[in-house]
N, C-alpha and C positions, 0 to 999 in steps of 0.2 A: 862106337869106339872111332869109325870113321866120320860120322858126321861132327861132330868135337873136331877132329883132326882137321878136316873141312874148314869149323870156323874159327882155326887156326890155334885152338885151345892146347898146352903141352902135356899131353897124356904120357901118364906112366901106370900100367897095368900093374898088379898086385901079382900076377905070375909070372912076371918080368922083371919086378924090381928085388923082391923076395922067395923064399922061397912058398910053392902054395897052400902052403898047411901054416901060415905065419899067423900068428894069436891076433885077436884081432886090436889089442894093446900096441903089439908089436905094427901092426899098420897104420895105425894114428901117431905113433912115434915118428916112426918114417916120413908121413904125410906132413908131420912139422918139421923133420927135422930136412927136409926139400922143400919147402913153404908151397904145399899142395893142398887142396883139402879134398875129403873123401867122398867119391858119390859110392852111392851104395842104393839097396835094397831093404837092408838088410836093418830095416832101422831099432829094430830090438837090442840085438847086441850094439851099435854106435852110436844111439843117443844117451847111453848108461854113460858117458863118457861127460867129464865138464871140461878138460883139459884137452884140445883140442884144434887145431887150428880152423874147422868146418868140417862139417858132415850135411852134404846134398844128399836127399831121402830122392830116389827116384820107384816109385813101382813098378813091380814088376808086369804087369801088362796095360792095353790099355792106350800107350801113350808112347808115340813114334820118336824113331831116331832123331828127327828136325826137330819134333817141339821142343824132347831135353835139350839137343843142343841152344835152341836159341833162347830155353830158362835161364840155362848157365849163363849164356850170352847175356841177357838182362841181369841176374845174379852178380856178375861180374864188374858189368858197367856201374849199378846202382848201390852194393854194397861193397863200400870202403874194407873195411876189415871182419873175415869171415867168420876169426877164431874165438869158438868159444859158441858160435853159431851153428843152431840144424835149422836147415831149410828146406821145405818140402818143396821139391821139383814142381810137381801140379800148381800149387800154388800160383808160381809164375809162370803159367800159359797165359 
C-alpha cells in the first residue's frame, strides 16, 4: 500500500471505507461508486463479477510491493478503461 501511495495512486482500503466484513458485492459496488478498481489476491471471488470497475489480481507471494506498484502504474497508463476487465498484475511486471 505504501508503494502504491508513493507512486501517487489514490488508495482506499476496504477496512477504512467499509465494514471489515463487507461482502464482495458490496466492495465491488463501492469501488464503482468511488471510481476505483479492486486490487485483490482473491481471484476466485472477485473474478465472478461481470459488472465491475476493474479487478486487478495480485498473487499472495513472490512479488514485491514495488513490482506491484510499477505494474499498477503500467496498467493505469496503458489501459484507458478497466470497466469489466480482470487483469493479473503479474502479466504486467
